[in-house]
C-alpha positions in Angstrom: -13.2 -11.8 -14.7 -14.5 -8.5 -13.2 -17.3 -10.4 -11.5 -14.8 -12.8 -10.1 -12.7 -9.9 -8.8 -15.8 -8.3 -7.3 -16.8 -11.5 -5.6 -13.4 -12.2 -4.2 -13.1 -8.6 -3.0 -16.5 -8.8 -1.3 -15.5 -12.1 0.3 -12.2 -10.6 1.6 -14.0 -7.6 3.0 -16.5 -9.8 4.9 -13.9 -12.3 6.3 -11.3 -11.8 8.9 -8.3 -12.2 6.6 -7.1 -8.6 6.8 -7.6 -8.2 10.5 -6.2 -11.7 11.2 -3.1 -10.8 9.2 -2.8 -7.4 10.9 -2.8 -9.1 14.3 -0.2 -11.7 13.5 1.7 -10.0 10.7 3.6 -13.3 10.0 4.5 -15.0 6.8 2.4 -17.9 7.8 -0.7 -15.8 8.3 -0.1 -14.0 5.0 0.9 -17.0 2.9 -2.6 -18.0 1.8 -4.0 -14.5 1.5 -5.6 -13.6 -1.8 -5.2 -10.1 -3.3 -8.1 -9.5 -5.6 -7.9 -12.4 -8.1 -4.2 -13.1 -7.6 -3.5 -15.9 -5.1 0.1 -16.2 -4.2 2.4 -18.0 -1.8 4.8 -16.2 0.4 6.6 -19.3 1.5 9.3 -18.7 -1.2 10.4 -15.4 0.3 11.1 -13.9 3.6 9.0 -11.2 5.2 11.8 -10.3 7.6 14.2 -9.0 4.9 17.6 -7.4 5.2 17.9 -7.3 9.0 14.7 -5.4 9.8 11.1 -6.3 10.4 7.8 -4.7 9.5 7.6 -2.7 12.7 11.0 -1.1 12.4 11.4 -1.0 8.6 10.1 2.5 8.3 11.6 3.9 11.5 13.6 6.4 9.4 11.1 8.5 7.5 11.4 7.6 3.8 10.8 10.4 1.3 8.6 9.9 -1.7 9.9 7.5 -4.3 10.4 9.2 -7.7 9.0 7.6 -10.8 8.2 9.4 -14.0 4.5 9.3 -13.1 5.2 10.7 -9.6 7.4 13.4 -10.9 4.9 14.5 -13.5 2.0 14.6 -11.0 4.1 16.7 -8.6 5.0 19.1 -11.4 1.3 19.5 -12.1 0.8 20.8 -8.6 -0.2 17.5 -6.9 0.4 16.9 -3.2 2.8 14.1 -2.1 1.9 11.5 0.4 4.1 8.7 1.7 2.4 5.9 3.6 4.4 3.3 5.6 2.6 0.0 4.9 2.9 -3.1 7.0 3.1 -6.4 5.2 3.7 -5.3 1.7 6.5 -7.5 0.5 6.0 -8.8 -3.0 4.9 -7.8 -6.5 1.4 -9.2 -5.9 1.1 -7.0 -2.8 2.1 -4.0 -4.8 -0.4 -4.8 -7.6 -3.2 -5.1 -5.0 -2.3 -1.6 -3.6 -2.0 -0.1 -7.0 -5.4 -1.4 -8.1 -7.2 0.0 -5.1 -5.5 3.4 -5.0 -5.2 3.7 -8.8 -8.9 3.7 -9.3 -9.4 6.8 -7.1 -10.0 10.1 -9.0 -8.1 11.9 -6.3 -4.9 10.0 -7.0 -2.8 11.5 -9.8 0.0 8.9 -9.3 0.7 5.8 -7.2 3.8 3.7 -6.7 4.5 1.0 -4.2 8.2 0.9 -3.1 8.8 -2.7 -1.9 12.3 -1.8 -0.7 11.0 1.0 1.5 7.7 -0.7 2.3 5.9 2.5 1.3 2.9 3.5 -0.7 3.7 6.7 -2.6 0.8 8.8 -3.7 0.4 12.2 -5.4 -3.1 13.6 -4.7 -4.4 15.7 -7.6 -4.2 19.4 -7.2 -7.5 20.6 -5.6 -8.5 17.1 -4.5 -8.5 15.7 -1.0 -7.7 12.2 0.3 -7.9 12.1 4.1 -5.8 9.9 6.4 -8.9 8.0 7.2 -9.6 7.4 3.5 -6.0 6.1 3.0 -6.4 3.8 6.0 -9.7 2.4 4.7 -8.3 1.9 1.2 -5.2 0.2 2.5 -7.4 -2.1 4.6 -9.5 -2.8 1.5 -6.3 -4.0 -0.2 -5.6 -6.2 2.8 -3.0 -4.1 4.6 -2.6 -1.8 7.6 -0.5 1.3 7.8 2.0 2.5 10.3 2.3 6.2 9.4 1.3 8.8 6.8 3.5 11.7 5.8 2.3 14.6 3.7 3.8 17.6 1.8 7.2 18.6 3.1 7.5 15.5 5.4 6.7 13.3 2.3 9.4 15.1 0.4 12.0 14.3 3.0 12.0 17.8 4.6 
């Protein structure tokens, strides 16, 4: 299974799926996309949800989503990061992002908030994860980002 995941990931990284999706950002372009080893179909749900689209969904800066893992990591001195992600709309999308970011030693906690279309991270105390690192990891998962907020901005201040 791990070899299959590695092969599919390598294929995705060498094809134009993420960049093609980033250019069109439509349900049709994303419908056949594979996240790791989890193929899924987006025809059954709407990417333009609740009266907003991907470009404007995060116009009001969302603060970090609180889960027990996020709260614990913040209490241990971790640094909050909220990333507005374009195109993350379903559980399979969230799983893809969680897999990529969850493997990083710098990441103490990760949570994808599908309602807010955000990737919520807590970077371990003393560790660093640059904006460029975050952009590259999001691209590896098949997504592009609109904005990154850190520290007080990520906390809603």
